C-alpha positions as CSV (number, residue, x, y, z in Angstrom):
1,X,0.0,0.0,0.0
2,X,3.0,2.3,0.4
3,X,3.1,2.7,-3.4
4,X,-0.5,3.8,-3.3
5,X,0.2,6.5,-0.7
6,X,3.1,7.7,-2.9
7,X,0.9,7.9,-6.0
8,X,-1.9,9.6,-4.1
9,X,0.6,12.0,-2.6
10,X,2.0,13.1,-6.0
11,X,-1.5,13.5,-7.4
12,X,-2.7,15.5,-4.4
13,X,0.3,17.9,-4.4
14,X,-0.3,18.5,-8.1
15,X,-3.9,19.4,-7.5
16,X,-4.5,20.2,-3.8
17,X,-1.7,22.7,-3.1
18,X,-2.6,25.9,-4.8
19,X,0.7,27.7,-4.2
20,X,2.3,29.0,-6.4
21,X,-0.9,30.1,-8.3
22,X,-1.0,30.2,-12.0
23,X,-0.2,33.5,-13.7
24,X,-3.4,35.2,-14.9
25,X,-3.8,35.9,-18.6
26,X,-4.6,39.7,-18.3
27,X,-1.3,40.9,-17.0
28,X,0.3,44.2,-17.9
29,X,3.5,45.9,-17.0
30,X,3.6,49.0,-14.8
31,X,4.1,51.6,-17.5
32,X,0.7,53.2,-18.2
33,X,-1.2,50.8,-16.0
34,X,-3.1,51.5,-12.8
35,X,-2.5,54.6,-10.7
36,X,0.3,56.7,-12.1
37,X,2.5,56.2,-9.1
38,X,2.7,52.4,-9.6
39,X,5.6,52.4,-12.0
40,X,7.6,54.9,-9.8
41,X,7.0,53.0,-6.6
42,X,7.8,49.6,-8.2
43,X,11.0,51.0,-9.7
44,X,12.1,52.2,-6.3
45,X,11.2,49.1,-4.3
46,X,12.4,46.4,-6.7
47,X,16.1,47.1,-6.6
48,X,16.0,47.2,-2.7
49,X,14.1,43.8,-2.7
50,X,16.5,42.4,-5.3
51,X,19.6,43.4,-3.2
52,X,18.1,41.9,-0.1
53,X,17.3,38.8,-1.9
54,X,20.8,38.4,-3.3
55,X,22.3,39.1,0.1
56,X,20.3,36.2,1.7
57,X,19.9,33.8,-1.2
58,X,23.1,33.2,-3.1
59,X,21.7,30.9,-5.7
60,X,18.1,31.9,-6.0
61,X,16.7,34.0,-8.8
62,X,16.2,37.5,-7.4
63,X,15.2,39.5,-10.5
64,X,11.6,40.4,-9.6
65,X,9.0,41.1,-12.1
66,X,6.1,43.3,-10.8
67,X,2.9,43.0,-12.8
68,X,-0.7,44.2,-12.7
69,X,-3.7,41.9,-13.1
70,X,-6.3,43.9,-15.0
71,X,-9.2,41.5,-14.7
72,X,-11.9,43.3,-12.5
73,X,-13.0,39.9,-11.2
74,X,-9.7,39.5,-9.4
75,X,-10.8,41.8,-6.6
76,X,-8.4,43.4,-4.1
77,X,-5.4,41.1,-4.0
78,X,-1.7,40.7,-4.3
79,X,0.4,37.5,-4.5
80,X,3.9,36.2,-5.2
81,X,4.5,33.3,-7.5
82,X,7.3,31.8,-9.6
83,X,7.8,31.5,-13.4
84,X,10.5,28.9,-14.0
85,X,12.2,30.0,-10.8
86,X,11.9,33.7,-11.4
87,X,9.9,35.6,-8.7
88,X,6.7,37.3,-9.9
89,X,4.7,39.8,-7.9
90,X,1.2,40.4,-9.1
91,X,-1.0,43.2,-7.9
92,X,-4.6,43.5,-9.0
93,X,-6.1,46.6,-10.5
94,X,-8.6,46.5,-7.6
95,X,-5.8,46.7,-5.1
96,X,-4.2,49.6,-6.9
97,X,-7.4,51.5,-6.7
98,X,-7.7,50.7,-3.0
99,X,-4.3,51.9,-1.9
100,X,-4.3,55.6,-0.8
101,X,-0.7,56.6,-1.0
102,X,2.7,55.4,-2.3
103,X,3.7,54.2,1.2
104,X,0.9,51.6,1.2
105,X,1.8,50.5,-2.3
106,X,5.5,50.2,-1.4
107,X,4.6,48.1,1.7
108,X,2.5,45.7,-0.3
109,X,5.3,45.2,-2.9
110,X,7.9,44.8,-0.1
111,X,5.6,42.3,1.6
112,X,5.2,40.2,-1.5
113,X,8.9,40.3,-2.4
114,X,9.6,39.1,1.2
115,X,7.7,35.9,0.6
116,X,10.2,35.0,-2.1
117,X,13.2,36.1,-0.1
118,X,12.1,34.0,2.8
119,X,11.4,31.1,0.4
120,X,7.8,30.6,1.6
121,X,6.5,28.8,-1.5
122,X,9.0,25.8,-1.3
123,X,8.4,25.7,2.5
124,X,4.7,25.4,2.0
125,X,5.0,22.7,-0.6
126,X,7.4,20.7,1.6
127,X,5.1,21.1,4.6
128,X,2.1,19.9,2.6
129,X,4.0,16.9,1.3
130,X,5.2,15.9,4.8
131,X,1.8,16.2,6.5
132,X,0.0,14.6,3.6
133,X,2.3,11.6,3.8
134,X,1.9,11.3,7.6
135,X,-1.9,11.5,7.3
136,X,-1.9,8.9,4.6
137,X,0.3,6.5,6.6
138,X,-1.9,6.9,9.6
139,X,-5.0,6.1,7.6
140,X,-3.3,3.0,6.1
141,X,-2.3,1.9,9.6
142,X,-6.0,2.3,10.7
143,X,-7.1,0.0,7.9
144,X,-8.5,2.6,5.5
145,X,-9.2,1.6,1.9
146,X,-7.8,3.6,-1.0
147,X,-10.6,6.1,-0.9
148,X,-10.0,6.7,2.8
149,X,-6.3,7.1,2.3
150,X,-6.9,9.6,-0.6
151,X,-9.2,11.6,1.7
152,X,-6.5,11.6,4.5
153,X,-3.8,12.6,2.0
154,X,-5.9,15.5,0.8
155,X,-6.7,16.6,4.3
156,X,-3.0,16.4,5.3
157,X,-2.0,18.4,2.3
158,X,-4.5,21.2,3.1
159,X,-3.4,21.2,6.8
160,X,0.3,21.2,5.8
161,X,-0.1,24.0,3.3
162,X,-1.7,26.2,6.0
163,X,0.6,25.0,8.8
164,X,2.9,28.0,8.8
165,X,0.7,30.5,6.8
166,X,0.3,33.0,9.7
167,X,4.0,32.8,10.6
168,X,4.9,33.3,6.9
169,X,2.7,36.4,6.7
170,X,4.3,37.9,9.8
171,X,7.8,37.2,8.4
172,X,6.8,38.9,5.2
173,X,5.4,41.9,7.1
174,X,8.7,42.2,9.1
175,X,11.0,42.0,6.0
176,X,8.6,44.0,3.9
177,X,8.8,46.8,6.5
178,X,12.6,46.8,6.1
179,X,12.4,46.8,2.3
180,X,9.9,49.6,2.1
181,X,11.9,51.7,4.6
182,X,15.1,51.2,2.7
183,X,13.4,52.2,-0.5
184,X,12.5,55.5,1.1
185,X,8.9,54.9,2.2
186,X,7.1,54.9,5.6
187,X,6.1,51.3,6.3
188,X,4.0,52.3,9.4
189,X,1.9,54.6,7.2
190,X,1.9,51.8,4.6
191,X,0.6,49.3,7.1
192,X,-2.5,51.4,7.5
193,X,-3.8,49.5,4.5
194,X,-4.7,46.7,6.9
195,X,-7.3,49.0,8.4
196,X,-9.4,48.6,5.3
197,X,-9.1,44.9,5.0
198,X,-11.4,42.4,6.7
199,X,-9.9,41.3,10.0
200,X,-9.4,37.5,9.9
201,X,-9.1,37.3,13.7
202,X,-7.1,34.6,15.4
203,X,-8.4,31.5,13.6
204,X,-7.0,28.0,13.9
205,X,-5.1,27.2,10.7
206,X,-6.1,30.6,9.3
207,X,-4.1,31.9,6.4
208,X,-3.5,35.4,7.9
209,X,-2.9,36.7,11.4
210,X,-5.1,39.4,13.0
211,X,-4.6,42.8,11.4
212,X,-3.7,44.4,14.8
213,X,-0.9,41.9,15.3
214,X,0.5,42.7,11.9
215,X,0.4,46.4,12.4
216,X,2.1,46.0,15.8
217,X,4.9,44.1,14.3
218,X,5.4,46.7,11.6
219,X,5.6,49.4,14.2
220,X,8.1,47.5,16.3
221,X,10.2,46.7,13.3
222,X,10.2,50.3,12.0
223,X,11.1,51.6,15.4
224,X,14.2,49.4,15.3
225,X,15.2,51.0,12.0
């Protein structure tokens, strides 16, 4: 049955773990897209993020591409993904309309670049794989059939993918604060963007920590700078 678990694990990781997301098809570069300060802010933050990435990751690709998702159905969102190892930061047009100043925009870009610098995507995939395998083996030991093992593997992958989500968000907030500051922006002012986002609260296996905790971390980090 061990071969069954391995096959289910490979299938689940291909379909159950949604990170990194696929690149949307309505992307545009910064020039002439979104609010007029996007291209300027991105041009100031990217070199700082790239330098921090090269300082920490000697062999990783640190040449960030920052793009806009113009599909109005994408809502207010930003994410970091990879294209053949190259880090991509995608901001939706809805998010660009929501930010109120350059500091908020710089903080968002710094936060997303920090996800790559801290290598959160491979950590999430590895965690999903480990927990999925453990759940599958436990189900097998309990006498579950193939369908039961598949369900256990899927549950394990979901739990594993979210296992460190809140920790990763706080790590990205901390490093994103440093990046925004070094690029010449006020990260404390930038973190006021959280005031206009729904507060996830302190949920078990939630993907994001409470907004107040994130702002407190940004203030503490900025004070140290």
